[in-house]
LONUMAR-167405 format. One record per residue (C-alpha): residue in three letters; chain; y, x, z. Coordinates in Angstrom, 2 decimals. Layout:
BEGIN
{type ALA | mol A | north Y | east X | up Z} $
...
! end
This chain:
BEGIN
{type MET | mol A | north 98.01 | east 76.39 | up -21.24} $
{type ALA | mol A | north 99.81 | east 73.23 | up -22.21} $
{type THR | mol A | north 103.35 | east 72.47 | up -21.17} $
{type LYS | mol A | north 104.21 | east 68.88 | up -20.24} $
{type ILE | mol A | north 107.36 | east 67.47 | up -21.84} $
{type SER | mol A | north 108.98 | east 64.20 | up -20.83} $
{type LEU | mol A | north 109.73 | east 61.84 | up -23.72} $
{type LYS | mol A | north 111.76 | east 58.63 | up -23.62} $
{type GLN | mol A | north 111.63 | east 55.72 | up -26.06} $
{type LYS | mol A | north 115.21 | east 55.20 | up -27.25} $
{type SER | mol A | north 115.14 | east 51.42 | up -27.66} $
{type THR | mol A | north 112.94 | east 50.34 | up -24.72} $
{type GLY | mol A | north 113.52 | east 53.10 | up -22.17} $
{type LEU | mol A | north 109.77 | east 53.72 | up -21.71} $
{type THR | mol A | north 108.80 | east 57.26 | up -20.82} $
{type LYS | mol A | north 105.65 | east 59.16 | up -21.74} $
{type ASP | mol A | north 104.46 | east 62.70 | up -21.34} $
{type GLY | mol A | north 104.10 | east 64.82 | up -24.44} $
{type PHE | mol A | north 102.45 | east 68.22 | up -24.49} $
{type ILE | mol A | north 102.78 | east 71.49 | up -26.36} $
{type GLY | mol A | north 100.35 | east 74.38 | up -26.36} $
{type PHE | mol A | north 96.58 | east 74.73 | up -26.11} $
{type SER | mol A | north 94.77 | east 71.62 | up -24.82} $
{type TRP | mol A | north 92.12 | east 72.62 | up -22.30} $
{type THR | mol A | north 91.11 | east 69.00 | up -21.80} $
{type THR | mol A | north 90.45 | east 68.65 | up -25.52} $
{type PHE | mol A | north 88.56 | east 71.94 | up -25.49} $
{type PHE | mol A | north 86.22 | east 70.74 | up -22.74} $
{type PHE | mol A | north 86.06 | east 67.01 | up -23.49} $
{type GLY | mol A | north 86.54 | east 66.84 | up -27.26} $
{type MET | mol A | north 88.15 | east 63.65 | up -28.50} $
{type PHE | mol A | north 88.21 | east 61.84 | up -25.13} $
{type PRO | mol A | north 91.76 | east 62.91 | up -24.11} $
{type ALA | mol A | north 92.97 | east 60.93 | up -27.13} $
{type LEU | mol A | north 91.21 | east 57.85 | up -25.74} $
{type PHE | mol A | north 92.71 | east 58.34 | up -22.28} $
{type ARG | mol A | north 96.22 | east 58.72 | up -23.75} $
{type GLY | mol A | north 95.84 | east 55.45 | up -25.67} $
{type ASP | mol A | north 95.61 | east 57.20 | up -29.05} $
{type PHE | mol A | north 92.71 | east 55.03 | up -30.25} $
{type ILE | mol A | north 92.87 | east 55.72 | up -33.99} $
{type THR | mol A | north 92.78 | east 59.48 | up -33.39} $
{type PHE | mol A | north 89.87 | east 59.04 | up -30.97} $
{type ILE | mol A | north 87.84 | east 57.05 | up -33.51} $
{type GLY | mol A | north 88.65 | east 59.46 | up -36.35} $
{type ALA | mol A | north 87.81 | east 62.55 | up -34.31} $
{type PHE | mol A | north 84.61 | east 60.93 | up -33.01} $
{type VAL | mol A | north 83.39 | east 60.16 | up -36.53} $
{type ILE | mol A | north 84.26 | east 63.64 | up -37.81} $
{type PHE | mol A | north 82.62 | east 65.39 | up -34.83} $
{type VAL | mol A | north 79.43 | east 63.30 | up -35.22} $
{type ILE | mol A | north 79.21 | east 64.02 | up -38.95} $
{type LEU | mol A | north 79.78 | east 67.73 | up -38.37} $
{type ALA | mol A | north 77.23 | east 67.78 | up -35.56} $
{type LEU | mol A | north 74.58 | east 66.09 | up -37.69} $
{type ALA | mol A | north 75.25 | east 68.27 | up -40.73} $
{type THR | mol A | north 75.27 | east 71.58 | up -38.85} $
{type PHE | mol A | north 72.90 | east 70.97 | up -35.91} $
{type GLY | mol A | north 75.86 | east 70.82 | up -33.51} $
{type VAL | mol A | north 77.54 | east 74.10 | up -34.43} $
{type GLY | mol A | north 80.19 | east 72.52 | up -36.65} $
{type ALA | mol A | north 81.27 | east 70.10 | up -33.94} $
{type TRP | mol A | north 81.82 | east 72.96 | up -31.47} $
{type ILE | mol A | north 83.91 | east 74.87 | up -34.00} $
{type ALA | mol A | north 85.91 | east 71.74 | up -34.83} $
{type MET | mol A | north 86.48 | east 71.09 | up -31.11} $
{type ILE | mol A | north 87.92 | east 74.59 | up -30.64} $
{type ILE | mol A | north 90.24 | east 74.15 | up -33.62} $
{type TRP | mol A | north 91.24 | east 70.66 | up -32.46} $
{type ALA | mol A | north 92.12 | east 72.02 | up -28.99} $
{type PHE | mol A | north 94.80 | east 74.19 | up -30.62} $
{type MET | mol A | north 96.18 | east 71.30 | up -32.68} $
{type TYR | mol A | north 95.94 | east 68.09 | up -30.64} $
{type ASN | mol A | north 98.87 | east 68.39 | up -28.21} $
{type LYS | mol A | north 101.33 | east 69.12 | up -31.00} $
{type TYR | mol A | north 99.86 | east 66.31 | up -33.11} $
{type TYR | mol A | north 100.08 | east 63.79 | up -30.26} $
{type THR | mol A | north 103.66 | east 64.70 | up -29.31} $
{type ARG | mol A | north 104.86 | east 64.60 | up -32.92} $
{type LYS | mol A | north 103.32 | east 61.11 | up -33.28} $
{type LEU | mol A | north 105.28 | east 59.95 | up -30.23} $
{type ILE | mol A | north 108.49 | east 61.34 | up -31.71} $
{type GLU | mol A | north 107.77 | east 59.53 | up -34.99} $
{type LYS | mol A | north 107.41 | east 56.30 | up -32.96} $
{type GLY | mol A | north 110.97 | east 56.70 | up -31.66} $
{type TYR | mol A | north 110.50 | east 58.80 | up -28.54} $
{type ALA | mol A | north 112.99 | east 61.59 | up -27.90} $
{type LEU | mol A | north 112.75 | east 64.75 | up -25.80} $
{type ASN | mol A | north 113.98 | east 63.90 | up -22.31} $
{type ASP | mol A | north 113.42 | east 66.97 | up -20.16} $
{type THR | mol A | north 115.49 | east 69.97 | up -19.11} $
{type PRO | mol A | north 117.53 | east 71.64 | up -21.87} $
{type GLU | mol A | north 115.26 | east 74.71 | up -21.69} $
{type LEU | mol A | north 112.04 | east 72.69 | up -22.06} $
{type ASN | mol A | north 113.60 | east 70.53 | up -24.78} $
{type ALA | mol A | north 114.52 | east 73.66 | up -26.76} $
{type LYS | mol A | north 111.05 | east 75.15 | up -26.26} $
{type ALA | mol A | north 109.39 | east 71.90 | up -27.33} $
{type ALA | mol A | north 111.65 | east 71.48 | up -30.35} $
{type GLN | mol A | north 110.81 | east 74.98 | up -31.51} $
{type ALA | mol A | north 107.07 | east 74.47 | up -30.97} $
{type LEU | mol A | north 107.12 | east 71.11 | up -32.76} $
{type GLY | mol A | north 109.33 | east 72.29 | up -35.61} $
{type ILE | mol A | north 112.03 | east 69.68 | up -35.00} $
{type SER | mol A | north 115.76 | east 69.95 | up -34.42} $
{type LEU | mol A | north 117.58 | east 68.80 | up -31.33} $
{type GLU | mol A | north 120.23 | east 66.22 | up -32.13} $
! end
Protein backbone atom coordinates (compact mmCIF):
# COMPACT_ATOMS: atom_id res chain seq x y z
CA MET A 1 0.00 0.00 0.00
CA ALA A 2 1.29 3.42 -0.91
CA THR A 3 2.04 6.09 1.65
CA LYS A 4 1.17 9.70 0.76
CA ILE A 5 3.90 12.25 1.43
CA SER A 6 3.39 16.01 1.28
CA LEU A 7 5.91 17.88 -0.85
CA LYS A 8 6.39 21.64 -1.11
CA GLN A 9 8.03 23.59 -3.93
CA LYS A 10 10.74 25.70 -2.30
CA SER A 11 10.55 28.75 -4.57
CA THR A 12 6.78 28.98 -5.25
CA GLY A 13 5.25 27.42 -2.15
CA LEU A 14 3.10 25.01 -4.19
CA THR A 15 2.34 21.70 -2.54
CA LYS A 16 1.84 18.30 -4.15
CA ASP A 17 1.39 14.79 -2.90
CA GLY A 18 4.17 12.31 -3.51
CA PHE A 19 3.86 8.60 -2.86
CA ILE A 20 6.08 5.73 -1.79
CA GLY A 21 5.29 2.04 -1.92
CA PHE A 22 3.26 -0.18 -4.23
CA SER A 23 0.84 1.67 -6.53
CA TRP A 24 -2.50 -0.13 -6.61
CA THR A 25 -3.92 2.45 -9.01
CA THR A 26 -1.10 1.76 -11.45
CA PHE A 27 -1.60 -1.97 -10.98
CA PHE A 28 -5.28 -1.74 -11.93
CA PHE A 29 -5.22 1.16 -14.40
CA GLY A 30 -1.77 0.92 -15.98
CA MET A 31 -0.35 4.22 -17.16
CA PHE A 32 -3.46 6.32 -16.46
CA PRO A 33 -2.44 7.47 -12.93
CA ALA A 34 0.48 9.25 -14.61
CA LEU A 35 -2.00 11.12 -16.80
CA PHE A 36 -4.18 12.09 -13.84
CA ARG A 37 -1.13 13.37 -11.91
CA GLY A 38 -0.11 15.57 -14.84
CA ASP A 39 2.92 13.42 -15.70
CA PHE A 40 2.22 13.51 -19.45
CA ILE A 41 5.62 12.39 -20.77
CA THR A 42 5.57 9.31 -18.54
CA PHE A 43 2.00 8.55 -19.62
CA ILE A 44 2.91 8.71 -23.32
CA GLY A 45 6.08 6.65 -22.84
CA ALA A 46 4.33 3.98 -20.79
CA PHE A 47 1.42 3.87 -23.24
CA VAL A 48 3.74 3.27 -26.20
CA ILE A 49 5.74 0.62 -24.35
CA PHE A 50 2.61 -1.20 -23.12
CA VAL A 51 1.09 -1.21 -26.64
CA ILE A 52 4.30 -2.55 -28.20
CA LEU A 53 4.58 -5.25 -25.54
CA ALA A 54 0.91 -6.16 -25.93
CA LEU A 55 1.21 -6.50 -29.70
CA ALA A 56 4.46 -8.47 -29.53
CA THR A 57 3.30 -10.91 -26.85
CA PHE A 58 -0.47 -11.15 -27.40
CA GLY A 59 -1.10 -9.07 -24.26
CA VAL A 60 0.96 -11.08 -21.79
CA GLY A 61 3.96 -8.74 -21.86
CA ALA A 62 1.82 -5.69 -21.10
CA TRP A 63 0.37 -7.37 -18.01
CA ILE A 64 3.83 -8.29 -16.75
CA ALA A 65 5.10 -4.77 -17.43
CA MET A 66 2.09 -3.30 -15.59
CA ILE A 67 2.88 -5.38 -12.49
CA ILE A 68 6.52 -4.30 -12.56
CA TRP A 69 5.54 -0.67 -13.18
CA ALA A 70 3.18 -0.75 -10.16
CA PHE A 71 6.19 -1.43 -7.92
CA MET A 72 8.25 1.36 -9.50
CA TYR A 73 5.94 4.25 -10.41
CA ASN A 74 5.32 5.95 -7.04
CA LYS A 75 9.04 6.16 -6.29
CA TYR A 76 9.75 7.38 -9.83
CA TYR A 77 7.06 10.08 -9.66
CA THR A 78 8.12 11.36 -6.23
CA ARG A 79 11.80 11.47 -7.18
CA LYS A 80 10.89 13.51 -10.30
CA LEU A 81 9.06 16.02 -8.09
CA ILE A 82 12.11 16.30 -5.82
CA GLU A 83 14.32 16.87 -8.88
CA LYS A 84 11.96 19.72 -9.88
CA GLY A 85 12.66 21.48 -6.57
CA TYR A 86 10.03 20.01 -4.26
CA ALA A 87 11.08 19.09 -0.74
CA LEU A 88 9.59 16.69 1.80
CA ASN A 89 7.07 18.64 3.88
CA ASP A 90 5.37 16.14 6.18
CA THR A 91 5.89 14.91 9.72
CA PRO A 92 9.50 14.12 10.69
CA GLU A 93 8.66 10.40 10.85
CA LEU A 94 7.10 10.33 7.36
CA ASN A 95 9.92 12.49 5.97
CA ALA A 96 12.50 10.03 7.33
CA LYS A 97 10.57 7.05 5.97
CA ALA A 98 10.23 8.70 2.55
CA ALA A 99 13.88 9.74 2.45
CA GLN A 100 14.94 6.18 3.17
CA ALA A 101 12.57 4.72 0.56
CA LEU A 102 13.67 7.26 -2.06
CA GLY A 103 17.37 6.96 -1.26
CA ILE A 104 17.82 10.65 -0.50
CA SER A 105 19.19 12.48 2.51
CA LEU A 106 17.28 14.92 4.66
CA GLU A 107 18.91 18.33 4.73
